[in-house]
PDB file of the backbone (N, CA, C, O) and the ligand in Angstrom, with CONECT records:
HET     ZN  A 101       1
ATOM      1  N   MET A   1      66.307 -97.070-102.443  1.00  0.00           N
ATOM      2  CA  MET A   1      65.122 -96.592-103.126  1.00  0.00           C
ATOM      3  C   MET A   1      64.986 -95.089-102.985  1.00  0.00           C
ATOM      4  O   MET A   1      64.745 -94.381-103.963  1.00  0.00           O
ATOM      5  N   SER A   2      65.140 -94.619-101.790  1.00  0.00           N
ATOM      6  CA  SER A   2      65.020 -93.175-101.634  1.00  0.00           C
ATOM      7  C   SER A   2      66.198 -92.448-102.266  1.00  0.00           C
ATOM      8  O   SER A   2      66.117 -91.246-102.517  1.00  0.00           O
ATOM      9  N   SER A   3      67.295 -93.161-102.528  1.00  0.00           N
ATOM     10  CA  SER A   3      68.430 -92.497-103.170  1.00  0.00           C
ATOM     11  C   SER A   3      68.158 -92.185-104.634  1.00  0.00           C
ATOM     12  O   SER A   3      68.886 -91.393-105.234  1.00  0.00           O
ATOM     13  N   LEU A   4      67.109 -92.798-105.235  1.00  0.00           N
ATOM     14  CA  LEU A   4      66.781 -92.541-106.627  1.00  0.00           C
ATOM     15  C   LEU A   4      65.816 -91.367-106.805  1.00  0.00           C
ATOM     16  O   LEU A   4      65.514 -90.970-107.930  1.00  0.00           O
ATOM     17  N   SER A   5      65.346 -90.826-105.711  1.00  0.00           N
ATOM     18  CA  SER A   5      64.388 -89.726-105.839  1.00  0.00           C
ATOM     19  C   SER A   5      65.076 -88.507-106.426  1.00  0.00           C
ATOM     20  O   SER A   5      66.235 -88.213-106.131  1.00  0.00           O
ATOM     21  N   ALA A   6      64.332 -87.813-107.260  1.00  0.00           N
ATOM     22  CA  ALA A   6      64.879 -86.625-107.916  1.00  0.00           C
ATOM     23  C   ALA A   6      65.082 -85.509-106.892  1.00  0.00           C
ATOM     24  O   ALA A   6      64.301 -85.374-105.949  1.00  0.00           O
ATOM     25  N   PRO A   7      66.113 -84.727-107.079  1.00  0.00           N
ATOM     26  CA  PRO A   7      66.311 -83.603-106.146  1.00  0.00           C
ATOM     27  C   PRO A   7      65.176 -82.594-106.291  1.00  0.00           C
ATOM     28  O   PRO A   7      64.699 -82.319-107.392  1.00  0.00           O
ATOM     29  N   ALA A   8      64.776 -82.074-105.191  1.00  0.00           N
ATOM     30  CA  ALA A   8      63.682 -81.109-105.213  1.00  0.00           C
ATOM     31  C   ALA A   8      64.115 -79.852-105.943  1.00  0.00           C
ATOM     32  O   ALA A   8      65.193 -79.311-105.694  1.00  0.00           O
ATOM     33  N   ALA A   9      63.261 -79.393-106.848  1.00  0.00           N
ATOM     34  CA  ALA A   9      63.557 -78.167-107.577  1.00  0.00           C
ATOM     35  C   ALA A   9      63.235 -76.963-106.702  1.00  0.00           C
ATOM     36  O   ALA A   9      62.104 -76.782-106.250  1.00  0.00           O
ATOM     37  N   LEU A  10      64.214 -76.180-106.484  1.00  0.00           N
ATOM     38  CA  LEU A  10      63.992 -74.997-105.657  1.00  0.00           C
ATOM     39  C   LEU A  10      63.461 -73.857-106.520  1.00  0.00           C
ATOM     40  O   LEU A  10      64.008 -73.582-107.588  1.00  0.00           O
ATOM     41  N   PRO A  11      62.415 -73.204-106.074  1.00  0.00           N
ATOM     42  CA  PRO A  11      61.918 -72.057-106.845  1.00  0.00           C
ATOM     43  C   PRO A  11      62.933 -70.922-106.809  1.00  0.00           C
ATOM     44  O   PRO A  11      63.515 -70.612-105.769  1.00  0.00           O
ATOM     45  N   THR A  12      63.125 -70.317-107.964  1.00  0.00           N
ATOM     46  CA  THR A  12      64.052 -69.189-108.018  1.00  0.00           C
ATOM     47  C   THR A  12      63.251 -67.897-107.885  1.00  0.00           C
ATOM     48  O   THR A  12      62.402 -67.607-108.728  1.00  0.00           O
ATOM     49  N   PRO A  13      63.504 -67.144-106.870  1.00  0.00           N
ATOM     50  CA  PRO A  13      62.736 -65.910-106.683  1.00  0.00           C
ATOM     51  C   PRO A  13      63.052 -64.888-107.764  1.00  0.00           C
ATOM     52  O   PRO A  13      64.176 -64.805-108.259  1.00  0.00           O
ATOM     53  N   VAL A  14      62.040 -64.121-108.115  1.00  0.00           N
ATOM     54  CA  VAL A  14      62.219 -63.040-109.088  1.00  0.00           C
ATOM     55  C   VAL A  14      62.713 -61.820-108.331  1.00  0.00           C
ATOM     56  O   VAL A  14      62.009 -61.270-107.484  1.00  0.00           O
ATOM     57  N   VAL A  15      63.914 -61.410-108.643  1.00  0.00           N
ATOM     58  CA  VAL A  15      64.506 -60.269-107.954  1.00  0.00           C
ATOM     59  C   VAL A  15      64.583 -59.101-108.917  1.00  0.00           C
ATOM     60  O   VAL A  15      65.322 -59.147-109.901  1.00  0.00           O
ATOM     61  N   LEU A  16      63.830 -58.062-108.638  1.00  0.00           N
ATOM     62  CA  LEU A  16      63.879 -56.858-109.459  1.00  0.00           C
ATOM     63  C   LEU A  16      64.881 -55.887-108.870  1.00  0.00           C
ATOM     64  O   LEU A  16      65.012 -55.794-107.650  1.00  0.00           O
ATOM     65  N   PRO A  17      65.582 -55.170-109.711  1.00  0.00           N
ATOM     66  CA  PRO A  17      66.408 -54.090-109.176  1.00  0.00           C
ATOM     67  C   PRO A  17      65.517 -53.071-108.469  1.00  0.00           C
ATOM     68  O   PRO A  17      64.355 -52.894-108.834  1.00  0.00           O
ATOM     69  N   ALA A  18      66.057 -52.421-107.484  1.00  0.00           N
ATOM     70  CA  ALA A  18      65.245 -51.525-106.661  1.00  0.00           C
ATOM     71  C   ALA A  18      64.608 -50.423-107.488  1.00  0.00           C
ATOM     72  O   ALA A  18      63.452 -50.071-107.250  1.00  0.00           O
ATOM     73  N   THR A  19      65.331 -49.867-108.454  1.00  0.00           N
ATOM     74  CA  THR A  19      64.755 -48.773-109.231  1.00  0.00           C
ATOM     75  C   THR A  19      63.621 -49.268-110.112  1.00  0.00           C
ATOM     76  O   THR A  19      62.631 -48.564-110.308  1.00  0.00           O
ATOM     77  N   LYS A  20      63.759 -50.479-110.645  1.00  0.00           N
ATOM     78  CA  LYS A  20      62.694 -51.032-111.474  1.00  0.00           C
ATOM     79  C   LYS A  20      61.456 -51.315-110.624  1.00  0.00           C
ATOM     80  O   LYS A  20      60.334 -51.058-111.061  1.00  0.00           O
ATOM     81  N   ALA A  21      61.651 -51.835-109.428  1.00  0.00           N
ATOM     82  CA  ALA A  21      60.521 -52.121-108.551  1.00  0.00           C
ATOM     83  C   ALA A  21      59.812 -50.833-108.151  1.00  0.00           C
ATOM     84  O   ALA A  21      58.583 -50.784-108.107  1.00  0.00           O
ATOM     85  N   VAL A  22      60.577 -49.806-107.863  1.00  0.00           N
ATOM     86  CA  VAL A  22      59.972 -48.524-107.487  1.00  0.00           C
ATOM     87  C   VAL A  22      59.221 -47.941-108.665  1.00  0.00           C
ATOM     88  O   VAL A  22      58.140 -47.378-108.493  1.00  0.00           O
ATOM     89  N   PHE A  23      59.782 -48.068-109.866  1.00  0.00           N
ATOM     90  CA  PHE A  23      59.096 -47.586-111.063  1.00  0.00           C
ATOM     91  C   PHE A  23      57.736 -48.259-111.211  1.00  0.00           C
ATOM     92  O   PHE A  23      56.735 -47.579-111.437  1.00  0.00           O
ATOM     93  N   TRP A  24      57.685 -49.577-111.088  1.00  0.00           N
ATOM     94  CA  TRP A  24      56.417 -50.292-111.251  1.00  0.00           C
ATOM     95  C   TRP A  24      55.467 -49.993-110.110  1.00  0.00           C
ATOM     96  O   TRP A  24      54.259 -49.889-110.324  1.00  0.00           O
ATOM     97  N   LEU A  25      55.986 -49.852-108.907  1.00  0.00           N
ATOM     98  CA  LEU A  25      55.133 -49.546-107.761  1.00  0.00           C
ATOM     99  C   LEU A  25      54.489 -48.172-107.917  1.00  0.00           C
ATOM    100  O   LEU A  25      53.277 -48.028-107.760  1.00  0.00           O
ATOM    101  N   VAL A  26      55.299 -47.170-108.224  1.00  0.00           N
ATOM    102  CA  VAL A  26      54.776 -45.808-108.367  1.00  0.00           C
ATOM    103  C   VAL A  26      53.890 -45.699-109.596  1.00  0.00           C
ATOM    104  O   VAL A  26      52.846 -45.048-109.555  1.00  0.00           O
ATOM    105  N   GLY A  27      54.301 -46.335-110.695  1.00  0.00           N
ATOM    106  CA  GLY A  27      53.492 -46.287-111.904  1.00  0.00           C
ATOM    107  C   GLY A  27      52.140 -46.936-111.716  1.00  0.00           C
ATOM    108  O   GLY A  27      51.128 -46.403-112.171  1.00  0.00           O
ATOM    109  N   THR A  28      52.105 -48.076-111.054  1.00  0.00           N
ATOM    110  CA  THR A  28      50.833 -48.748-110.801  1.00  0.00           C
ATOM    111  C   THR A  28      49.949 -47.928-109.877  1.00  0.00           C
ATOM    112  O   THR A  28      48.739 -47.841-110.084  1.00  0.00           O
ATOM    113  N   ALA A  29      50.550 -47.328-108.860  1.00  0.00           N
ATOM    114  CA  ALA A  29      49.766 -46.509-107.933  1.00  0.00           C
ATOM    115  C   ALA A  29      49.186 -45.289-108.640  1.00  0.00           C
ATOM    116  O   ALA A  29      48.020 -44.952-108.429  1.00  0.00           O
ATOM    117  N   LEU A  30      49.974 -44.627-109.470  1.00  0.00           N
ATOM    118  CA  LEU A  30      49.475 -43.452-110.194  1.00  0.00           C
ATOM    119  C   LEU A  30      48.395 -43.837-111.195  1.00  0.00           C
ATOM    120  O   LEU A  30      47.402 -43.124-111.341  1.00  0.00           O
ATOM    121  N   PHE A  31      48.579 -44.960-111.887  1.00  0.00           N
ATOM    122  CA  PHE A  31      47.571 -45.424-112.831  1.00  0.00           C
ATOM    123  C   PHE A  31      46.272 -45.752-112.110  1.00  0.00           C
ATOM    124  O   PHE A  31      45.192 -45.391-112.577  1.00  0.00           O
ATOM    125  N   ALA A  32      46.373 -46.434-110.976  1.00  0.00           N
ATOM    126  CA  ALA A  32      45.176 -46.792-110.219  1.00  0.00           C
ATOM    127  C   ALA A  32      44.479 -45.542-109.692  1.00  0.00           C
ATOM    128  O   ALA A  32      43.250 -45.473-109.690  1.00  0.00           O
ATOM    129  N   LEU A  33      45.247 -44.563-109.248  1.00  0.00           N
ATOM    130  CA  LEU A  33      44.635 -43.322-108.766  1.00  0.00           C
ATOM    131  C   LEU A  33      43.941 -42.581-109.896  1.00  0.00           C
ATOM    132  O   LEU A  33      42.882 -41.990-109.687  1.00  0.00           O
ATOM    133  N   ALA A  34      44.523 -42.605-111.094  1.00  0.00           N
ATOM    134  CA  ALA A  34      43.882 -41.945-112.230  1.00  0.00           C
ATOM    135  C   ALA A  34      42.575 -42.639-112.584  1.00  0.00           C
ATOM    136  O   ALA A  34      41.573 -41.972-112.843  1.00  0.00           O
ATOM    137  N   ILE A  35      42.570 -43.966-112.599  1.00  0.00           N
ATOM    138  CA  ILE A  35      41.337 -44.718-112.880  1.00  0.00           C
ATOM    139  C   ILE A  35      40.297 -44.422-111.805  1.00  0.00           C
ATOM    140  O   ILE A  35      39.129 -44.181-112.109  1.00  0.00           O
ATOM    141  N   TYR A  36      40.729 -44.443-110.548  1.00  0.00           N
ATOM    142  CA  TYR A  36      39.808 -44.152-109.440  1.00  0.00           C
ATOM    143  C   TYR A  36      39.226 -42.755-109.588  1.00  0.00           C
ATOM    144  O   TYR A  36      38.030 -42.546-109.384  1.00  0.00           O
ATOM    145  N   TYR A  37      40.084 -41.795-109.945  1.00  0.00           N
ATOM    146  CA  TYR A  37      39.603 -40.416-110.089  1.00  0.00           C
ATOM    147  C   TYR A  37      38.574 -40.309-111.204  1.00  0.00           C
ATOM    148  O   TYR A  37      37.506 -39.730-111.008  1.00  0.00           O
ATOM    149  N   PHE A  38      38.883 -40.861-112.371  1.00  0.00           N
ATOM    150  CA  PHE A  38      37.985 -40.681-113.509  1.00  0.00           C
ATOM    151  C   PHE A  38      36.678 -41.456-113.339  1.00  0.00           C
ATOM    152  O   PHE A  38      35.643 -41.026-113.848  1.00  0.00           O
ATOM    153  N   ILE A  39      36.703 -42.580-112.641  1.00  0.00           N
ATOM    154  CA  ILE A  39      35.453 -43.320-112.433  1.00  0.00           C
ATOM    155  C   ILE A  39      34.656 -42.726-111.278  1.00  0.00           C
ATOM    156  O   ILE A  39      33.439 -42.569-111.380  1.00  0.00           O
ATOM    157  N   GLY A  40      35.331 -42.394-110.184  1.00  0.00           N
ATOM    158  CA  GLY A  40      34.585 -42.067-108.985  1.00  0.00           C
ATOM    159  C   GLY A  40      34.444 -40.613-108.654  1.00  0.00           C
ATOM    160  O   GLY A  40      33.523 -40.243-107.925  1.00  0.00           O
ATOM    161  N   VAL A  41      35.318 -39.765-109.158  1.00  0.00           N
ATOM    162  CA  VAL A  41      35.327 -38.379-108.693  1.00  0.00           C
ATOM    163  C   VAL A  41      35.028 -37.405-109.817  1.00  0.00           C
ATOM    164  O   VAL A  41      34.198 -36.512-109.652  1.00  0.00           O
ATOM    165  N   ASP A  42      35.688 -37.559-110.956  1.00  0.00           N
ATOM    166  CA  ASP A  42      35.573 -36.567-112.008  1.00  0.00           C
ATOM    167  C   ASP A  42      34.142 -36.443-112.511  1.00  0.00           C
ATOM    168  O   ASP A  42      33.451 -37.442-112.711  1.00  0.00           O
ATOM    169  N   GLN A  43      33.709 -35.206-112.711  1.00  0.00           N
ATOM    170  CA  GLN A  43      32.365 -34.876-113.165  1.00  0.00           C
ATOM    171  C   GLN A  43      31.298 -35.334-112.184  1.00  0.00           C
ATOM    172  O   GLN A  43      30.146 -35.567-112.551  1.00  0.00           O
ATOM    173  N   GLY A  44      31.707 -35.455-110.936  1.00  0.00           N
ATOM    174  CA  GLY A  44      30.729 -35.560-109.873  1.00  0.00           C
ATOM    175  C   GLY A  44      30.552 -34.163-109.324  1.00  0.00           C
ATOM    176  O   GLY A  44      29.660 -33.435-109.759  1.00  0.00           O
ATOM    177  N   ALA A  45      31.386 -33.776-108.378  1.00  0.00           N
ATOM    178  CA  ALA A  45      31.328 -32.434-107.820  1.00  0.00           C
ATOM    179  C   ALA A  45      32.108 -31.451-108.683  1.00  0.00           C
ATOM    180  O   ALA A  45      31.770 -30.269-108.735  1.00  0.00           O
ATOM    181  N   TYR A  46      33.148 -31.930-109.362  1.00  0.00           N
ATOM    182  CA  TYR A  46      33.949 -31.052-110.205  1.00  0.00           C
ATOM    183  C   TYR A  46      34.606 -31.887-111.291  1.00  0.00           C
ATOM    184  O   TYR A  46      34.537 -33.116-111.272  1.00  0.00           O
ATOM    185  N   SER A  47      35.244 -31.210-112.237  1.00  0.00           N
ATOM    186  CA  SER A  47      35.812 -31.919-113.373  1.00  0.00           C
ATOM    187  C   SER A  47      37.069 -31.228-113.850  1.00  0.00           C
ATOM    188  O   SER A  47      37.199 -30.008-113.740  1.00  0.00           O
ATOM    189  N   VAL A  48      38.005 -32.017-114.385  1.00  0.00           N
ATOM    190  CA  VAL A  48      39.194 -31.424-114.977  1.00  0.00           C
ATOM    191  C   VAL A  48      38.924 -30.986-116.407  1.00  0.00           C
ATOM    192  O   VAL A  48      39.731 -30.262-116.989  1.00  0.00           O
ATOM    193  N   PHE A  49      37.793 -31.414-116.990  1.00  0.00           N
ATOM    194  CA  PHE A  49      37.483 -31.068-118.365  1.00  0.00           C
ATOM    195  C   PHE A  49      36.301 -30.120-118.482  1.00  0.00           C
ATOM    196  O   PHE A  49      35.710 -30.009-119.556  1.00  0.00           O
ATOM    197  N   GLY A  50      35.948 -29.444-117.417  1.00  0.00           N
ATOM    198  CA  GLY A  50      34.882 -28.458-117.484  1.00  0.00           C
ATOM    199  C   GLY A  50      33.519 -29.103-117.647  1.00  0.00           C
ATOM    200  O   GLY A  50      33.207 -30.101-116.998  1.00  0.00           O
ATOM    201  N   LYS A  51      32.704 -28.516-118.530  1.00  0.00           N
ATOM    202  CA  LYS A  51      31.310 -28.955-118.685  1.00  0.00           C
ATOM    203  C   LYS A  51      31.158 -30.131-119.635  1.00  0.00           C
ATOM    204  O   LYS A  51      30.048 -30.630-119.824  1.00  0.00           O
ATOM    205  N   ASP A  52      32.256 -30.584-120.238  1.00  0.00           N
ATOM    206  CA  ASP A  52      32.187 -31.701-121.178  1.00  0.00           C
ATOM    207  C   ASP A  52      31.814 -32.980-120.427  1.00  0.00           C
ATOM    208  O   ASP A  52      32.362 -33.246-119.357  1.00  0.00           O
ATOM    209  N   MET A  53      30.885 -33.779-120.977  1.00  0.00           N
ATOM    210  CA  MET A  53      30.371 -34.953-120.261  1.00  0.00           C
ATOM    211  C   MET A  53      30.885 -36.277-120.827  1.00  0.00           C
ATOM    212  O   MET A  53      30.336 -37.331-120.502  1.00  0.00           O
ATOM    213  N   HIS A  54      31.920 -36.249-121.663  1.00  0.00           N
ATOM    214  CA  HIS A  54      32.363 -37.487-122.284  1.00  0.00           C
ATOM    215  C   HIS A  54      32.932 -38.481-121.272  1.00  0.00           C
ATOM    216  O   HIS A  54      32.632 -39.673-121.338  1.00  0.00           O
ATOM    217  N   VAL A  55      33.756 -37.995-120.331  1.00  0.00           N
ATOM    218  CA  VAL A  55      34.325 -38.901-119.339  1.00  0.00           C
ATOM    219  C   VAL A  55      33.213 -39.492-118.483  1.00  0.00           C
ATOM    220  O   VAL A  55      33.211 -40.686-118.184  1.00  0.00           O
ATOM    221  N   HIS A  56      32.269 -38.643-118.093  1.00  0.00           N
ATOM    222  CA  HIS A  56      31.163 -39.107-117.261  1.00  0.00           C
ATOM    223  C   HIS A  56      30.368 -40.207-117.968  1.00  0.00           C
ATOM    224  O   HIS A  56      30.069 -41.243-117.374  1.00  0.00           O
ATOM    225  N   GLU A  57      30.031 -39.977-119.227  1.00  0.00           N
ATOM    226  CA  GLU A  57      29.240 -40.971-119.950  1.00  0.00           C
ATOM    227  C   GLU A  57      30.041 -42.238-120.208  1.00  0.00           C
ATOM    228  O   GLU A  57      29.485 -43.337-120.202  1.00  0.00           O
ATOM    229  N   PHE A  58      31.344 -42.093-120.434  1.00  0.00           N
ATOM    230  CA  PHE A  58      32.166 -43.259-120.737  1.00  0.00           C
ATOM    231  C   PHE A  58      32.274 -44.201-119.539  1.00  0.00           C
ATOM    232  O   PHE A  58      32.273 -45.418-119.720  1.00  0.00           O
ATOM    233  N   VAL A  59      32.369 -43.665-118.320  1.00  0.00           N
ATOM    234  CA  VAL A  59      32.542 -44.505-117.135  1.00  0.00           C
ATOM    235  C   VAL A  59      31.261 -44.594-116.322  1.00  0.00           C
ATOM    236  O   VAL A  59      31.292 -45.028-115.170  1.00  0.00           O
ATOM    237  N   HIS A  60      30.125 -44.188-116.906  1.00  0.00           N
ATOM    238  CA  HIS A  60      28.901 -44.086-116.137  1.00  0.00           C
ATOM    239  C   HIS A  60      28.437 -45.421-115.552  1.00  0.00           C
ATOM    240  O   HIS A  60      28.077 -45.484-114.377  1.00  0.00           O
ATOM    241  N   ASP A  61      28.442 -46.478-116.350  1.00  0.00           N
ATOM    242  CA  ASP A  61      27.994 -47.772-115.845  1.00  0.00           C
ATOM    243  C   ASP A  61      28.939 -48.290-114.764  1.00  0.00           C
ATOM    244  O   ASP A  61      28.490 -48.851-113.765  1.00  0.00           O
ATOM    245  N   ALA A  62      30.235 -48.107-114.957  1.00  0.00           N
ATOM    246  CA  ALA A  62      31.198 -48.541-113.948  1.00  0.00           C
ATOM    247  C   ALA A  62      30.984 -47.768-112.657  1.00  0.00           C
ATOM    248  O   ALA A  62      31.102 -48.328-111.567  1.00  0.00           O
ATOM    249  N   ARG A  63      30.670 -46.488-112.775  1.00  0.00           N
ATOM    250  CA  ARG A  63      30.422 -45.674-111.592  1.00  0.00           C
ATOM    251  C   ARG A  63      29.238 -46.212-110.795  1.00  0.00           C
ATOM    252  O   ARG A  63      29.315 -46.327-109.572  1.00  0.00           O
ATOM    253  N   HIS A  64      28.157 -46.538-111.471  1.00  0.00           N
ATOM    254  CA  HIS A  64      26.982 -47.082-110.773  1.00  0.00           C
ATOM    255  C   HIS A  64      27.272 -48.465-110.226  1.00  0.00           C
ATOM    256  O   HIS A  64      26.881 -48.791-109.105  1.00  0.00           O
ATOM    257  N   PHE A  65      27.963 -49.283-111.020  1.00  0.00           N
ATOM    258  CA  PHE A  65      28.263 -50.652-110.587  1.00  0.00           C
ATOM    259  C   PHE A  65      29.107 -50.655-109.312  1.00  0.00           C
ATOM    260  O   PHE A  65      28.904 -51.500-108.439  1.00  0.00           O
ATOM    261  N   LEU A  66      30.045 -49.726-109.198  1.00  0.00           N
ATOM    262  CA  LEU A  66      30.933 -49.684-108.039  1.00  0.00           C
ATOM    263  C   LEU A  66      30.352 -48.889-106.882  1.00  0.00           C
ATOM    264  O   LEU A  66      30.969 -48.814-105.820  1.00  0.00           O
ATOM    265  N   GLY A  67      29.167 -48.290-107.064  1.00  0.00           N
ATOM    266  CA  GLY A  67      28.487 -47.649-105.953  1.00  0.00           C
ATOM    267  C   GLY A  67      28.902 -46.218-105.696  1.00  0.00           C
ATOM    268  O   GLY A  67      28.605 -45.677-104.630  1.00  0.00           O
ATOM    269  N   PHE A  68      29.589 -45.580-106.651  1.00  0.00           N
ATOM    270  CA  PHE A  68      29.921 -44.180-106.445  1.00  0.00           C
ATOM    271  C   PHE A  68      28.662 -43.331-106.647  1.00  0.00           C
ATOM    272  O   PHE A  68      27.835 -43.662-107.497  1.00  0.00           O
ATOM    273  N   PRO A  69      28.502 -42.255-105.893  1.00  0.00           N
ATOM    274  CA  PRO A  69      27.359 -41.396-106.091  1.00  0.00           C
ATOM    275  C   PRO A  69      27.402 -40.739-107.460  1.00  0.00           C
ATOM    276  O   PRO A  69      28.460 -40.321-107.931  1.00  0.00           O
ATOM    277  N   CYS A  70      26.246 -40.653-108.090  1.00  0.00           N
ATOM    278  CA  CYS A  70      26.229 -40.115-109.456  1.00  0.00           C
ATOM    279  C   CYS A  70      25.129 -39.080-109.603  1.00  0.00           C
ATOM    280  O   CYS A  70      25.402 -37.880-109.577  1.00  0.00           O
ATOM    281  N   HIS A  71      23.898 -39.523-109.755  1.00  0.00           N
ATOM    282  CA  HIS A  71      22.802 -38.600-109.973  1.00  0.00           C
ATOM    283  C   HIS A  71      21.570 -39.121-109.286  1.00  0.00           C
ATOM    284  O   HIS A  71      20.516 -38.487-109.344  1.00  0.00           O
TER     285      HIS A  71
HETATM  286 ZN    ZN A 101      24.519 -42.120-113.085  1.00  0.00          ZN2+
END
């Protein structure tokens, strides 16, 4: 009876080449840092776009929701 049991399917691990993994790791980290900067830092104490308030207004609700200091 136990001889009729199906062989267990072994999961095949996803193996990325090292350069591809580093690309995704660095790209994700840079993207996350950019999002963090524009939501939490930009147009608080300083801004990369000067006196223009478009970035501030665009992420304003997210800034308050996440508890970053605003006004
Ligand atoms: Zn605000």
